[in-house]
Structure formats: C-alpha cells, structure tokens
N, C-alpha and C positions, 0 to 999 in steps of 0.2 A: 106230853108239851114241854117236859126237862130237854127233849131228849132235841129240841128244835134250838135252843141256844146254844149246841156245841155242836150242830151241823152246819151253820154258820159259820161258828166261830171254825171251823175245820176249811169252808170252802172261800173264807177267809183269808188265812194262810195258806190254801193253795195257789191264790188268786197274787198273792203276797212273795210266793217262791216264784212263781211264774212268772210276773212283771221282770224279780229280782235276774230270770234266768234270760231272760228277752235282755236285759239293759248290758246284762255281762253278755250277751251276744254281740251285742251292739257294738259295746266298745274296742272287741274284740276286732269286727271290722274296722272301725275308725284308726284302729293301731295297723293293720295290717295294709290297708289307702297309705298310713301314713308311710310305714316303713317304704312299701313300693317308692313313694314320691323321693321318698328323701335317699333312696337308690339308684332313682333314677337321675337326680340333681348331683347324685355325687361320680356317677358315670358320664354325664355332662361336663364336668368342671373338668375328670380324668383326658377325656378325648381332647379341649380346649388345652391343656396342661401338654398335653402330647404334641397337641398341633404346635404348642408356640415356642416350646422342646426344639423342632421338628426346625423352624426358621430359624431358631439363634442358633443351630448346628451348622446351616446356612451361609449364614450369615458369616459365622467364624471362621468357615471353612476360604469364603470371600476377602477378609480380610487377613487372611493368612497370605494366600496367595500373593494379596496386594504387598505384601512385609515382604513376601521373597523377590517380587522384583523390582521394590524400594531397592533389599539390599544387591540385588544383582548390580541397580543400579550406579549406589554407591561402590562396588570392587571394579568398575568399570566406566569409567565417566566421557571414555572415547566414543562409546556407540551405548548412548543411554537407553534405557529401557522401558518407556514409558506405557502405560495403559491406551488401548486401543483407544478408547472414548476421544485421547490427545491427539487432534493432528498433529504431524509432527510440521513446521513450515521448511518450505524448502530455499536454500540461503542463496545469492545471487550468485550467477556464474561471471565469471573475468570474462571471459573470451565468449565470442558469439562467428559466426562466419553471416555471407554475405543469402545463404539462403534463410538464415536468419532475418533478413532484413526482409528478403522477396515474401516471408513468409507474412512476418508483422504488416508489413504495411499490405498486402494485398484486399484487405478488408477495407479502407478507405481511397483506394486507388487501383487503376490498371498498369499492365508493365507493357513495353511498348518495344520496338525490335527499330533499331533507329539507328539506317547507315551509317559509319561514320563515328558511333557515338558506342555502338552496344546497346544493353537494355536499359531505357528509362522510364522511369516512374510520374506519370500524370495525374495530380490529386484527382478528386471528384468535386472537389471545394472549387477550380478552375475551369471544370465542365458546366459545373450549375452557378458558379459567377462569374462573368470573363473579366471582373472588377478586380476580384481575387489574385494576391502576391504575398510573395512566402516575405516571414518576421514583420509581421504587423498583426496577428492576434496573439499578444503577447507585451512583455517587456524589459527592459533594460536592468540586469545589477552587475552591481560595477565589483570583481573581485579580486584575490591578489594575481589572477591567469588574466586580468583584465575585464577588459564587456562581457558580458555572459548571456544571452538571449532566454530566455525562460519563456516557453511556450505555452498556451492554449489548445494546440491541440495535442490529440493521443499522438500525431506521427513524428511530433516535434522535434524528439529526441534524439533521432535520428536525421530525420531532413534538415535541423537546423547545425548541424553538428558534424556531419562527417557530409562528404561529398561534395556538387553544386550546384546551384541552380541556373537555368538558361530561357529563354523566352525565343518559343518556335513561333514561324507562323502561322502553322494550320494548329497545334496542341495546344497553342500560348503556355504556358511554366510548366516548365519538365526539372527533375532531377535525377542526377546524373550521381550513381554510386561512391562513394571513396573509403576506404578504409583509416584515412586520419582524423581523430577528435579534437576540437578545437572550441573553445569557448561560442566562438561565431565564426561563419568566412562571409565577412562583407568586408566592402569599400567603405573609408569613412570619406566625408568633408561637412565642413562646418562655414559661415557666411551669413554675414547681415542678422547675424541672432537666429540660425535656423539651422539644423542638427541631421544629416541627410546617411545614406544608409546603402548601400546595391550589395544586392548577394553576386557572388563570384563567381564566373560562367569554367565550363568544365577548361577552358584553356588557363585556367590561373589555377598549376601546377606548383605545390609548395616547395619548394626548394630550403631546408634549414641552412642550407651560408649565408641565400641572401633575402629569404623572405619574403615578404609581399608589402611595400613603402608607397611610396606618396605618387610614384608612377604610374600604377593599377588600372587608372580612366585610357590610358592612353596604350597601354601596353595590349590590356584585355577588351578593345570599344565600347568599354561604357560609355554611358550618357544622360544625359538630365530624367529621361523615360527609365532611367533602369533602378535610380534613388528615388525613396520614401524619403520627405521632408516632413518635419515636424517643428513646429516652434519651439525654441529652446526655454523656453517659459513650461512647455507643457512636458517637458521629457522626462518629468517625473511620474508622469498619469500611468495609470494599471493598464491600459490597453491603448500602442499605439494606433492600434487602425481607427480611432476612435479621434486620434489631432493630426492624423496623415492629413496635407495640401491638397487639394482638388489636382489634379494633372496638368490640367490649363497652368500653374502657376511653377510648375519643377521647372521650366525654361532659364528665366530670369536667379530665380533664386539658383539655379548650379552656376550659370554664369557668375556670379557673385560669391560662388565657394570658394574653399580653394580644398584639396588634399588633403588629408593628412591622416593616410594607413601607414599603420605602423606593425605589422604581423612575423612574428621572427621566431625563435626555437634557441629554448634555454633547457639543456638537459635534456634533452628531450622532448620538454611538456611545449606545448604551443599556446604564449601570448599573442593577445589580441588587445594591443592599444590604439588610441587613435582621437580621441574628446578627452579632454583633461577634468575627472574629477571632479577636484575644485573649483574650477573655473563652471560647468556644469549645475553644479549644485549651486552658485551664487543667480546661477538667470535661473533656474527652476522655479517657478511659484509656487511647484509641490515640494514637499521635502525627498531628498532622492537616502534613500536605501545607506547607511556606513558600510563602509567597506564591506564585504563578506568572504570570510576562508571556501575556497573551493572544493570540496572533496569527491571525488572521482568514487562513484560504486558501480557494483558490478551490473548484469543484464540478466531481468528473473522472466524466463520465459511466458508470456503467455500474461505476463501481470500488471504491475502499474508500475511506469518508467521512469514519469513525472518526475523533475526536478522539485527539490524537499528544498527547504528554508528553516531553520532548528535553530533559533538563537543567533549567533554571529554564524553559521555555516552553513551552507547552500551544498547541499550533497546533489549528485548529476549521474545520468546513466551513463556509463562511459568506458564498457567492455573495449576489449584488443578483437578488433576481425580477424580472422585466419583464412587461410583456404585463398581459392584466385575465384574471379566472379565468375558464377554458370547459370546456366538457362533456369531462368521463375517456372514456378510449375505450370503455371499460367500467363499467357499471350494475349496480350488480345489482339494484336495483328501486329503489320511490317508498314513504316509509312516514311517511307523517305521525305522528309523534313528538315529544315534548315536553323540556324540561329538567327533570329531576327536584331539585326544591328541596331544601338541606339543611333538615332539619325541625327542628332547632337552629339555626337563623337567625334573627333578625326582622329584616326587611328595615323599609329607612324608611318612613315614612309615604305615603301618592302626596302629589306637588308638593314635595316637601323638599329645598330644595337644600344639599350637605357641602359644604362648603367643601370646598379640595384638600388642607390640610394639617390636615384635621378628625381629631381623636381620641378613637373612644367613650369616656362614660364609663367609667370602672371602681369597684368597692369598693378603698377603702387595706388593704393589706394590707403588712403588714415582709417578712414569710419573700422573697412574689412579688418584692416591689422588691428586696430583698438580692439577689436573684437574676437581676432583668433586666437582659439586654446593655443598655448605652447605646444608644440610638437614633440618636445623635451621627454622619452618618456620613463616615469617612475624607476627607479631602481629594481628591474626584474629581482622577482624570488631567487635564491640557489636550491631550491629542491629538485632533486634527483628525482625522476622518472618512476625507477627503480627502487627506491625510497618511499616515493608516493603509494605505489601497489601494493610495497610490502606496509605502510601501515592500513592500507587495506585492508586491507588479507588478518592484520591483526585487528582492526577493526571486526571485520565479518567473525572471526572465532569469539570474541568477546561480547558476541552478540548470541552468538550461540552457546556461550557457555551460561551468560544470564538467563536464558531460557530454559535452557536443561535448569539452574539453580530454582528456579519460578513452578518449574513442575515439578521439581522435589520436593519443594514446600506445600503446596495444591496437595502432595500425593500423602504427606505427612501430615496437615491438617484434616484431609478428607477421613485418615485413616486413625485420629485421635476423635474425632467427630461417631464416627460410627463404633467405637471404642467407648464412649458414653451413652451413644442409646444402648448399643447393650449390653452394661452393665443397668442402665435404668430397667431394661427389660426382665433384664435378671432377677432385681429387689425389685418386679413387681410378682412376678412369678414364687418368687419365694412367701412373700407376702401369700399371696393365692394356697398355696399350700399350708402355710401356719394355719388359715383361714378354714381348710376346709378337713384338718384335722380334728380339730375344736368342733364345726358344725354338726356329723349326724351324732353328740353324744349331748349336743343341746337341743331339744324343741321348743321355737316358741309358743307362747302361751297364747297365742291364739289358732292355734292346731291341736291344746288340749280339748280331748271329748267332754261334754259337760258333767260336771257333778267329779272328775278327775282332782286329785290332790288335796280333795277337803278329809 
C-alpha cells in the first residue's frame, strides 16, 4: 500500500515530462514555421526591390538619353534635335508651281483643255449650282495694298488672287491660271449707293506701266451681268453672297454707276484701289474693319492656306509661281467653248487706242456725283516687294526659333519632372530597405506561441 503513492507520483512525473516535451516540440514547430514565413516575406521584398531598382535604372537611362539630346540641340541650334514623339512642323514654302495649282484645285473641280486658252479649271460649285459666281462667298477687307478679298472657299486663296475668271457659253464660269498675285483681280463700279465688282477676264493682262483703270469695262467687254452689286449699307457684311442684288436688277444699277477701277504696281507689289474706304465706312450699316496690314506668307502643301486675321495683320498665302504651265495630271476633256460677252457691254470700235487713264464719258447727274467716292487713291505704300519677302522670311525664321525654344523648354520641364519622380522612388526604396533590415529581428506579438515570453 505504501508503494501505491510512489507509483502515482512517478506516473504524474512522467506525464508532466511528456507534456513538457510535447509543448517544446510544438513550440519548435511554430518557431520553424514563423522563420519560414519570415524568409519568404524577405525573399518577396527582395524581388520587389530588385524590380524597382531595374525600373529606376531604365528610367535613368532614358533620362540620360534625353539629356544628351538636349545638349546636342543646344550645341547645334540650326538643326535642333527633338524627341521623335514631337512632330516637326513644316514651314511654308515661299515658292510654288503651276503643278501645285493643278494638284490643289483638282479635288474642287475639273481641268479642261479649251482651245485658245489652254487649260482652265471649272469649279464643282458652278456645275452643281448655275447661280454660283466668283467673288461672292466671302468678304472684303481694306489693307495697305487696297481692297483684298477674303474667301470662305477652300480654293479661294488661289483663284481670287492669281489668274482670271471668265464666263463661257457652255461651261459657265472657269478660271484661267496666272502667276501674278494681287489682293483681288476685279473691276470696280459705284453709283446710287450700290457698290459693284466684276472678275477680270483673261484678256485683262496686267502691265505695271499702265495698270488697270476706269476704262476696264470698254477694254475688256464687261457689262452689267458680269458685276456683283450690293447696297453700300451692307458692304460690311461677312458674306457678300447674302447681300448681292438679283440679276434682273443689275442692269439699271449698272447704268447709274461709274467705273472707279484703280489697279497699279508699286515697287513690284500690285495695289488694288477703287472704292474710297472712308466713304464706304460712312455708308455701311455694319462697321467695317479698320485698315489691316497685309502680310504675304508662303504656301503649305496639303495644308490650310486660307487668310488669317490676327490683330491688325491680314496674313495671306502668296507664294511666287515658278516655271511655265504644263498639262495637269488629270484632264476631263477638251471643250471648244467661247467667252460669253455681257450683252449690255459696249466694246470699243476695232483698232481704237484707249489711253491708260481713259475714263468713259457719262451723263452728268448731280445725285450720282454726290454719291460717287473719290477716285483719287490714297498715297500707296513705298514698301518694295523684295523687302516684303525679306520680312516674310525673317518672320518664318522667328517662328521656327520660337518653336525650337518651346520644344527645349518642354524637354527641360519633362526632364525635371522625371528627376523628381526618380528621387521620390529612390527615397521610397530606401525606406523599404530600412524597414526590411529591422523586420527580421522583430517578430510581432500576435505571431508568438502561447506561453512564450513568460
């Protein structure tokens, strides 16, 4: 009986020892699992760190390349080195050719061979609408070179400043190419508070010595049906087509008007006067634009060449036309057509010599004379055409230099932003590295096994 308590004691001791060993084994297993998790976490952090470092290295390489490009651009300003993502704008060309006219106008009409005139262009508009007329879809602006037509038609920068227009019996209105640029090629009339203009025909060849004056109607067989008349009160409208009088009213207006055409050459530039600006400003119901300074620019192949008003400057595409006329690439056909002479015109007798400053006689009419604008043109500007071209070239160069400066500033700003991003990323990596060095030696309390630390 005395041995029984001893046996119980030994059994309890053995049980306690067994429990202690089992607890120690469990603790060791948990510690091994915790160490394994910590190693996996550390390996994952190292992989992420290597990936971030590789991305930073690649970003630094790109920044170094851009810095080299920027340095090359600074050392060679005449040929700037720009990133490939920034397109280089093509500057306008100061020269063009007849072929450029052929190509540019083809989408808007057809080229036709006409005996006696060569190749003429028939606009699609006159085929679709027989009432269409040149110099109607747009407006007039007064410049230091006279009255300048601003067209709303995509082909207008060519057909209203180069060449001539004529109305034929079969094709209606066609355009005859030319190489002289002018603010407009029209004859002017005024009377009874109506202003009128007529497109000049191919026969109206410009001679700088004589110009084109008040004798234009008689010399070139222009009559009432050739003119577009608008009330002087509506001359400031943005669309002359909306204000033109009906054709059946043109005859009486023509008979009560006088030709005031005054086109001449000054230093190589063609000046187009006619209507007196101050007089028209006093007659117009709508305010006329102040006088603009005309700036001739180059030709953008395939681009927009329409007139642009910026402040008091009117910029127009007026390239020099080089070479001689050739055949267009696409010709619709050959048409033996003739010019339709206005029935109300009175051509001069055969062999008559018309002096340069001839003005056709008219019946004195005090009411018409009181409304007739002064035919004395303002003093023409003394700007030489070569000086104008030099200024245009200088303007283009200044624009290119400004674009180059803007590109460099953009590249510097992008470089600085990328440097800031790189700096922030490296600081973040440094913080991650510091946290990684501390974490392996510190195990959160929530992951400690039960009873540890007591």
